[in-house]
N, C-alpha and C positions, 0 to 999 in steps of 0.2 A: 035563608041561604039557598042559592040555586044549586042545581045538580053539579055543575062544574066546580063550584067552590067546595062542595062536600068531597068530591073526588080528590081535589088538590090537598085538602086537609088530611084525608085518609092516607094519601101517598106520603105526605110529610111525616105522619105518625109512624108509618112503616119504616121509613128511612131512619127516623130517630130511634126506633126500637132496634133496628138492625145495627145502628151505630153503637147503641148502648151494649148490645150483645157482643160486638167486636171488642169494645173497650174492656168488658168484663172478661172476655176470653184472653185478651192480651195480659190483663192484670193477673189472671189465674196462672197463665204460662210463666209470667215473670216471678210469681210467688213460688211456683214449683221449681223453676230454674234456680232461683236464689237459694231455695232450701237444699237443692241437690248439688249446687255448685261446690267444687272442691277448693277449699281454702287450706293452704299449707301452713304449718307451724313455722316458727323461726328455726334456724339451723340448730339441730340437736347434736352437740359435739360428743365424739367418742373420747373420753379423757385420755390425754397424752397419746392419741392415736393419729393425729394429723388428718382426721376425717370428720365431716359433718354431713347430715342428711336431714331434710325437712319431710314431715309426714302430714297426711290429711288430718284436719282437726275442725271441730264445730260442724254445724249443719247435719247432725246425726252421726258424725265421726267421733270416735273416742280413741285417743292416741296415748302411747307411752310418753313419759316426759324425759326418760333417760334410757341408755343402753343397759341391757341386763346380760351378765355373764352366763353362758349356757354351753356346756360340752365343748370346751376348747374353742370358744368363739363368743361373739356378742350379738344379741338380737334387739330389734326395735320394731314394734308392732302397732298397727292401727286397724280398727274395724268400723264398718258402716252398718248401723242398725236404725232403719227408718221408724216411723211411728208404731209399726207393729211390734217392735222390740226384738224381732229376729234378725240375726246377722246375715246380711246378703253379700257383703264384700269384705274380704280380709286382705290386708297388706302386711308384708314382713320384709325387713332388711336383715340380712345375716352376714356378719363380718367374721370370716374364718381366719384363725391364727396360723394354721399350718396346712394349707390346702395343697393337695397333690397336683402335680403339673399335668393337667388334663386340658385338652382343647375345648374351646367354647362350644363347638358343634357336639362334642361328646356330652358335655354338661347339659346342654339344651335337650339332647335326645334322651338323657337319663331322666330329666324332669317329666318329659312326655310319657315315658314308660311308667314312672311312679304314679301318675294320675290316670293311667290307662287312656291316654288321649293321643291325638295326632297333631303334628305341627302344621298350622295353616299358613304361617308367614314368619320369616326371619328378617332382621334388619339390624342396624347399628344406630346408637344415639351418641354423638360426640359431646362430651361435657368437660370443658377445661382441657387438661392434659391427658385425660383418659377417655375411653370409649366403651360404651355398654353394648355388648352383643345380646340381642333379645329375640324371643319367639312368642308368637300367639299360639297357644295350645288349646284345643277344643276336645271335650269329651261329649259326644252327641247323645250318649245314653242318658245322662243326668243333667244336661244343660250347663255343665261346668265350663267356664271360660277361665283360662289361666294366661297371664302375661308374666313371663319370667325373663330376667336379664342377669348377666354375670359380667364382672370385670376383674381381671387379674391385677393385683397391686404389688409393689415391691416387697421383698422380704417374705415371699411365699404367703402373703395375705391375699384374700379374695373377698369381694363384696357381691352378694347375691340379692336381687330384688324380686319379689314375687307378689302378684295380686291375684286372688281367687274370687270369682264372681259366680254365685250359685243360682241366679235367676235367668241366665241366658242373655243378659244385657251386657254385651261386650263393650259398649260405648263408655260407660262409667268406669269399667275396669281399665280400659286402655288409657283414658284420660288420667286416672290416678297414677298408673304406672309411669307414664311419660313425664308427669309433673314431678314425681319423686326422683326419677332418673336425672332430670335436668337440674335438680336442686343439689346434687352431689358436689361437695367442695373437698378436694383432696390436696393437701399441701406437703405430704411426705412426713417423715419422722426422723429428724436429725439425732435425737437421743437414742433411737434404736440403732442407727448407723454407728454411733459411738460404741454402743454395747456390742455390736457385731465385731468391731475392731478389737475390743478387749478380749472377746472370746476367741477370735482368730489368733491373737498373740499367744493365748494359752495353748491352743492346738499346735501352733508352730514350735513353741518351746518344748512341748511335751510335758505330760503330767509328772513324769519321773523327775524332771528338773525343777519342779515347783513344790514338791512335797518336802517338808522340813527334814524328814528322815525316811528311811526305807520302810519302816514299820511305825506308823503313826496312829495313836489312839487318843481320843478326846472325849471327856466326860463332862456333862453339865447337870447340875442339880436345879430342878424347877421349883420355884417358891411362889405362893399366892400373895395376895395383898397383905396378909397378916404375917408374911415371912415364914410361913410353915411349908415344909417340903411336901410336894404333892406328886412328884414324878422325877424322871431323869431321862437323859438321852446319852447315847454312846455312839461314836463314829470311829471306825477303824479302817485305815488304808494301808496297803502294802504294795511294793514295787518288786516284781520278780525280774527275771532276765528280759531286757527290752527286745532282745532278738527273738524271743518266743512270744508271739502275740496270741491272745491279749495278755499284756504284762501287768496291768493295773487291776487290783481287786479291792473292793470297798464294801464294807458292811455297816449298817446302821440299825439302831434299836431305840425305840422310845417307849416309855411306860408311864401311864397316868393311873393313879388309884383314886378311890372315892366312890360316890354313889354310882357313877357311870364309868367304870374302869375301861381302859383301852390300851392296847399295845400293838406295835408293828415292828416286824423284823424284815430287813431287806438285804439282798446280796447282789452286787454288781461286778461284772467283769468287763473291762474296757481296753481297747487299744490305746496306745500311748498318746495318740493325737485325737482321741474321742471320736474317730471316724466310724467306729463300730462298737456296739456294746450289747450286752444282755443284762436284764435287771429283773429279778424276781422278788416278790414281797408277799407277806402274809399279814393281814390285819385282823385282830380279834377284839371284839367288844363283848358286852354283857349278853347280847342277843344274837350276834352274828359273827361269822368268820368268812373271809374272802381272800382269794389269791389273785395276784396280777402278774403278768409277764410282759415285759417290754423288750423289743429287739430292734436295734438300729443297724441297717445294712450300709454298704458302701455308697449307695445312691442317695443317702440322706433320708430315706423313708423309715419312719418308726412305726412298728406294728404293735398294737396293744391288744392283749387278750386277758379277759377276766373270767374267773371261774363261776361267778354268780350270773354271768350273762354270756354263755358259750356261743351264742349266735351273733354276738356283737363284736366281732373282730374289726378293729378300726386301723386305718392307715393314715399317717400324717407326714407331710413333707416339711421337715424342720427348717426353720430359718437359720441363718448363720449366727444369730444372736442367742441360740438355744443352748442351754447347759443343764445337766442334772443338778438338782439342788444339793446333792451330797458333796459337790465340789465348789460350793459358793464361797468358802473361805479362800480358795485359790483365786477366785474372781476378785474378791475384796483386795487381796494383796496386789494383784496386777493393776487394779484401778488406782490404788494409792501410788503406784509407781508411774502413773500416767499424769497428764495434765487435765484430765476430765474431772469436772466437778459434779456432773450428773450424767447418768446413762440409763437406758432401759434394756433389759435382757428378758428372754423367755425362759423361765425356770421350768424344769421338768420334774414332777413328783414321781415317787415310786409307783403310784397307781396310774400313771399316764396323763395326769392333769398338766396342761400347759398354762402357765400364768405369767402375763407380763408384769415385771417388777421395776419400779422406779427406784434407783439407788442414788442418793445425794451425799456428797461429802460436806461435813460441817466442821468448824473449828472447835476443839474441846473447851476453850476458854469462853466460848459464846453460850455454853449451856451449863446447867447445874450438874455437879457430879452425881452419878447414880448411887443408889443405896448399896451398901455392901456389908457382909458379915465375915468376909475373908481377909484377915489381917496380913496374909502373905501375898496378897494380890498386888501385881505391879500397877502403877498408875497408867491409865489409858492415854496413849499419845495420839490415837486416831479415832474418829467417830464417824459412822455412816448411818444415814436414815434409809430405811427400806419401806416402800409402800406397795402393797400388793394391789394391782389394778384390776381386781375382779369384782369390785363393788361390795365386798363383805366387810370392809373396814379394818382389815388387818394391817398393822404397821409394826416395825421393829426399829429399835435404836441399838446399833452394834458398836461395842467398844473393843478396840484392838490395842495390844501392847506394842513395845518397840520392835518386836520381831514380826509385827503385823499378824499376830495370831489373836483369835477372839478370846477375850477375857470374860465378857458378860454380855447379855442381851436383855433389853427391856422389850417384852412383847405386849402389845396392846390390842385387845379386842373385847369391848364391853368392860373388861377389867384389865389391870396391869399385872403381868407375870414377870418374874425375874429369873433368868437363867445364869447361874454362876458356874464358872469352870471349877471342877473339883477333882478328887482322886477316887480310886476304887474303894478304899477303906471307908470313906464317907458314905458312898452309895450302899455298901454292904451293911453299914450300921443303920441307915435310915430305911432301907428296903430289904429286910431279911427274907421276905417272901420271894425275892428274885435272886437270892444268893447262889442257888444252883446254876442259874444261867450265867451270872457274872463270873463265877469260879471257873467256868468252862470257856470263857471268852478267848483264851489263847488258842483254842482249836476252833475258832469261829468259822473258818472257811469250810472245814469238813462238816461242821454242825449245820451250817446254812444250806450246804449242798444236799445234805440228807433231808433236812426239814422242808426245803422248798423245791 
């Protein structure tokens, strides 16, 4: 082969080698891109919330499969852990049940303060009928990149989206954030609107006009699956002069005995239209004692203070569907007088927990009659099913008599418990260890004021 031929072959070999290198580089980039590409899950629905969001999954992403109830809201999380196993990107959606009416700029600024960062950019992402206000926040000291967005929803709900990137790579974090934001599907919640209407009717009529008498006391005996008494509940309500606000006073007490005994006493004072109230409670278990204080002002903001967490005072802007659970029997009666078959309301517990509850009306003839040991009990004419929408699996079947008062409740959570309406004599006989408390219940207002 002459010199010219050798040169041509050498050049061809170099071109082929260069081509192979380029192909290998493209393949490597394709593999890396495919492994780091963000693939979203299908829509993850918030049960009975009218909302769904998709989260990153696969290619190193690990995602929750369902929303989790957490501190008067619901969360949905996903994180990215590449081959090293360490988490480099964390995403979270948080659905708040009673968000205070704060501007988007204030919320974004608060997030920047929380991560000790500065806002690099703000913008909006329209998605359907809603729009997400968002900011890119950077903490230059530790390479933290945060993309945070917020959107106010009806009924004082709010959805927050946040993506944290710890390696200084803003590209992946921004891509994940925008894909999540664009996946939001919001359809509203007609059952919550129905619940709001029922609660509004109660407020308009006034609590004093809905109580069966001016001094009302209700006792329930709690039985386990073996029909053995294991506890009791007592609710007392009274209506004083409506011209002297607050005119409604209510107290509740529950007691469970056994290996892990627990009891709670609470005392509530409320205006006639539920526009303002104060509610104090004390909960005692075998190993702990805690006190809670709730106060609702005229603006609809409820403040929660707890003795075991003095620095954790929380404020919540209640929805128009919110009602203290001590008045649920009045809600049942009002619902039965309406045309609604299903509603959702936000129940407020004595410790400040807000829980969405689905209430459904069913016909008594469509279900088997509940077990009973009370031969004086009237036949139930109305039946309601209650499902607590906090993911813990609690449900109740409530039976009401012709006066629309509760006669018994079947409570289900891992096991089935029966609550039967009873009288003080039965409670005294079954629970002599609480006889002193029961015998003093006629002075319950003074007692609770001193105790709490």
